[in-house]
C-alpha positions in Angstrom: 85.4 101.2 132.5 87.8 103.9 130.7 90.1 102.0 127.4 92.8 103.4 126.0 93.5 101.9 123.1 96.9 102.3 121.4 98.1 102.0 117.7 101.0 99.8 116.7 103.1 100.0 114.6 105.1 96.4 112.6 108.6 98.5 112.4 110.0 95.9 109.8 106.7 97.0 107.3 107.5 100.4 107.8 109.0 102.5 105.9 110.6 106.0 104.9 110.6 109.0 102.4 111.8 112.2 101.2 110.1 114.8 99.9 112.1 117.0 97.4 113.3 117.9 94.2 116.5 118.5 94.9 118.9 115.6 93.3 121.2 115.5 96.0 119.6 114.6 99.3 121.5 112.8 102.3 119.3 109.9 103.1 117.9 110.5 106.7 118.1 107.7 109.3 114.8 107.2 111.0 114.7 104.4 113.7 112.1 102.7 115.3 112.1 100.3 118.3 115.7 100.1 117.7 115.1 99.1 112.9 115.7 101.6 110.7 113.6 102.3 108.1 114.5 102.0 104.9 114.3 104.9 103.0 112.6 104.3 99.8 111.9 106.5 96.4 107.7 105.3 95.6 105.6 104.5 98.4 101.5 103.6 98.0 99.9 104.8 101.0 95.7 103.8 100.5 95.7 103.2 97.0 97.6 106.4 96.1 101.2 105.7 94.7 103.8 109.1 96.2 106.7 109.4 94.7 110.2 111.3 96.1 109.6 114.7 93.5 105.4 114.9 93.9 104.3 114.1 90.5 102.1 111.6 89.8 104.3 109.3 87.2 104.3 106.3 89.3 100.4 106.2 90.0 99.2 107.0 86.4 101.4 103.9 85.9 100.8 101.7 88.1 97.0 102.8 87.5 97.2 101.8 83.4 98.6 98.4 84.4 95.8 97.1 86.6 93.1 98.6 84.0 94.9 96.7 81.9 95.1 93.7 83.5 91.1 94.0 84.4 90.2 94.3 80.9 91.9 91.3 79.8 89.8 89.2 82.2 
């Protein structure tokens, strides 16, 4: 028996991000199953936070907040 595994995406949970250091960028309109994916400046993926400029500022802020909340408990 041969099984074909398919990856299924739920398009309403997906987001798009454009990485660039330029200040003015025309936003892309990416469609998935007739739904337009929202553009975002910051994206979390596998516990890492990526921002549109590819620096770690957002990630460091998130880690700092999380570590402070763990300390208080």
